[in-house]
Structures are given as structure tokens and as C-alpha cells.
N, C-alpha and C positions, 0 to 999 in steps of 0.2 A: 860729884856734881857740886857746883858752887851754888850756895843759897844766899839770898840777900838778907843781911842782918840790919835791923833798924839801929841807928846810932843812939846811944844813951848820952844825950847832950849834957845832963847834969854831971857826968863824970869827966867832962872835958875841962882842961885848964883854959885860961883866957887865950893863949896863943894857939892852942889846938882848936878851940871853937872858931877863932878868927880864920884860921886856915881852912877849916871845914866850910865856913860860909863863903870864903873866896872861891873855893872849888865848886860850890853850889851855884854861885853867880856865873862862873865860867860855863858850867853845864847848861844852865838856863839860856845863856846868850848864844849857845850853839844851835838853838832852835828858833824858828820864826814865831816869836811870841805875839807879834802884832796880829797875825792872821788868827791866832788862837784867842785873841782878846785878853791877853795877859800882860800887856805892855805896862799898864799902871802898877801891877803887882811886882813885876820885874824891876821897875824903876824904884819902887819903895824898898825892895830888898837891897838893891844896890846902894841907895842912900843910907840905909841903916847900917849896912856892912861897912861903908866908908866912915860913917860917924863912929862906929865901934873901933875901927882901926885908928882913927884920930885920937880917941880917948885912951886907947891902950898904948 
């Protein structure tokens, strides 16, 4: 049986964290966040992920 394990973000290197966040953004975009009222949070996540990628 597969169990969900919570990621330990403190152990990630910059590139690993960036890839993790890109994957999270991709998963979030797969759902209709507007109807869930989460569009503003999704937009903020996307903006911060892109800013981190630019800085990295």
C-alpha cells in the first residue's frame, strides 16, 4: 500500500525546491480553482514560484 509522505522542504536544495513548486503549480492548475474560490491563492503561488525561478 502506498502512503502519502509529507515533503520535508528544509532538506530540499534550491533546484529541488523549485521543481517541487513547479509541480505543485501544475497540479493546482489541473483543477478548477476559480469555482473553489482559490484563484487568488493560485495566482500568488504562481507569481512567487516564477519570482524564485528568476532569482535562482
